[in-house]
N, C-alpha and C positions, 0 to 999 in steps of 0.2 A: 076684729083682729084675727089673723090666721094662726092656727095652732102649728107650732113647729114640733115635728116628731123626730126624735133622734134615735136611730137604730144603733144598738150596740154592736160591736164586732162579733159577739157571740151569736146574736140574732142573724146577722148577715151570713155567718158560716153555716148556721142551720138551714137557711134558705137555699144556699148553694147545694148543700148535702141533700136536701129534699128534692131539688130538681135533678140532681145526678141519679138519685134512687128512682125517681119517677121514670126517667128515660131508660134506665137500666131494666126496670121491670117491664116497660113497654117493649124493649128489644127482646127480653127473655120470654115474653109472651108467645113468641114463635113466628109471628107474621113475617119478620124480616130475617129470620135465621135461614140460611141457604140449606137446601136438602138435595141430595144426589140419589137418584134411583139408578142402580148399577146393573148392567147386563153382561155377565161374563161371556167370553167367546164360546161358541158351540159348534164350530166347523162350518163348512160350506158345501153346497152341492157342486156337481161338475159344472153346472151353468153359472156358478158364482152367486147363488142365492142362499138365504138362510134355510137350514133344514127345519122340519116340523117341530122338533123339540126346542130349537132356538126361537122359533116364531111364538111358541107358548110363553117364553120369557118376555119377549117383546110386547105381546098383547097384554100381559099382566103389568108390565112396566108402564105401558100407555094408560091403562086403567088407573093405576096409582097416581100417575102424573096428572090426569084429568081431575081426580078428586082433590089432590093436594093443591092444585092451582086455585081452587075455590077459596082457600084459606091462607095460602102463603104466596108471597111475592116472588121469591127466588126458588124455583124448582128446576133441576136439571136432570136429564137422563144421560148417563155416561155409558157408551158402548165400548167394550173391551176386545182386545186381541187383534194381532196381525194375521196369525194363522196357526199352524201346528207343525211340529217337526216330523210328524208321521206321514205327511204327504204334501206335495207342492200346492201352492195356491192356484186356483183357476185364473185366467187372464181375461181382460176385457177386449173389445174389438180393436183397440189400439195396441194390444200386446202388453199392457201394464197389469201387474198383479192386482187382484181384488182382495182387499183386506176384510176380515170378518167384521171388524168394527164399522167399516164403510157400508157393507151390505146391510147391517142392522140399522145404520143411520138412514139409509135410503128408504127402508121400510117405514121407519118412524116419520120421516118427512112426508111420505105418501099418506100417512094417517092424520096428518095435520099438525104435528109438533113443529113449532117455529125453529128454524136453524140455530138461533141464538140460545135456545134452551137445550141443545144437544152438544155434548163434548165427546170427542173421540180419543181413543188410546189404541194405536195400531203397532206398538212395539212388542208386546208380549206374545209368547208362543205356548203358554200353558197356564194353568190355574194359579200357580205360585207367582208367575210373571204378571198375571192379571192384577193380583193383590198389590204387588210391589209398585208397578207403574201407576196404578190408580192412586196410590198414596203419594208417590213422588211427583207425579205430573199434574194431579188434580186436587186432591183434598188438602194437601199441605200448602201449596201456593195460593189456593183460592179461599182458604179458611172455612171450607165446608166442614161442618161438624155433626151432621146427621146423614148417615148413609144407609140405604136400603138395598140389599143385594137380592136379586131375583134369579132363581135357577131351578132346575128340575129336581125331582125327588131323589133320583139316583146320584145326582151330583152334589146335593146339599151337604151331606156329612163332611166330605173332604173340603168343600168350599168353605164351610164355616170354620173348620179347624185351621185352614191356611190363612184366611182373612183375619181371624182373631189373632193369630200368631203374628202376622206381618204388621198389623195395625197396633200391636202392643210392643213392637221393637222400639228401643230408646233412640232418640236422635241427639247426638252429643252437643251440637251447637244450640240446642234448646234446653240445656241443663238437664239432659236425660229424660225429658218429657216424652211420654208415649202419646198416642192418639187419645185425646180426652173427650171426644165426642160420643155420639150415640150410634151404635152399629146394630142394625136389625136385618133379619133374613126372612124372605117370603118364598115359600116353596110352591112350585106348580107341578102338574102331572108329568109323567115320564116323557111322553111325546114320542116314544119309539114303539111302533106297532109290532114289529117283528120280535117275537118272544126270544128267539135265539140271540139276536143282536143285543137285546136288553140284558139278557143273562150274561153275555160276554162283557158288556159295559159295567154291569154291577160287580162282576168278579174283579175287573181291573180297578174299579173305584175302591173296593174294599181292601185289596192288596196295597194300593197306592196310599190309602189313608193310614194303614198299619205301618208302612215304611216311613211315612212322613212323621208320625208321632214317635216311633221307636228309634229312628236313626237320623233323619234329615234335620229335625229341629235341634238336635244336639250338635250338629256340625257347624251351624252358623251363629250360635250364641244368642245374646239378647239385644243386640244393637243393630241399627240400620247399617252402620259401618262394616260390621262383621258379616252381615247378610249380603251386602253389596259385593264384598270380596268373594264370598262363597258362590254367589250367583255367577260371577264372571270368571271363576277359576275352576269350579267343580261341576256346575250344572251343564250337562251336555248339550242343552239347547242354546246356551249363551256363551259358554267358554270357548276361547279360540282353540283349545285342545281338540275340539270336535273335528277340526279341519285336518288333523293329522292322526285321528283315531279311526280304528276299524269300525267303530260304532257310529260314524258320521252319516250313516244311511237312515237315521231316525229310528233305530231299533227300539221298540217299545220297552225293552227290559232295561235300557241304559239311561233313561231320562231321569232328571234330578229330583222330581217331586214324587218319586215312588217307583221302585222296581216292581215288575210284574212278569211272571212266567206264564206264557200262553202258548198253546199249540198253534201250528200254522193255520188251522181252520178257525180258531178263536181270534187270531190276529186279523184274518180276513173279515170276520164278522164285526170285530171292533172298529175297523176302519170305516164301516158303513155308518158309524155314529159320529164321525168327524166331518 
């Protein structure tokens, strides 16, 4: 005679909960959680190639990518930036602009990164735009909740301040939720051999960081909605006001992520780092 085993509703419920918990822990173990390694824009040479300091970022990103792919299924490298307000983009043989993100992507492809593992963002024109478009175009829509930002030593303090700020802005249609993922930062060497150029860049970064913390952050409040309005009405790299303003020539003192007063000589040196 066969034994008839009757499971109670409570036992069935516990079985379902056990399975749910099991798969949740498997997911949270990390293998299937997507990771993004982010390379902020760093300028272009006259020939449309990445300058040495940006190449250091790319090489480190590639190293991180290679290691992470051994233990994770979904690892992406996100290249950022269209260009800079400080000088025009170089053009290719067909006369089209070369974007900073595209130049970095080409280098990653040549290193063996599959194209499906590279995402580009070529709208932003500065570090604050890098952070905003990264979040709006990539991390929010894709569900990426682990971000590793790679940049140079002289760029890191301002990058961290801006990315932390932008990724903590509330999104109204998500009941006020901020970015709830994991944000990490990896620093590489300066990558600028000319001591005078490096000094000018460090001076600009320090002044811009001070401006961002003491003034800019207060202007756009704590939500993506208020930030979006600020970006497109106040920031001289994105606002239409730039087209009727005397500062539309890309004056380094007028940009929205930090004013900086430089001599003509310092400006010339600084441009060499873009």
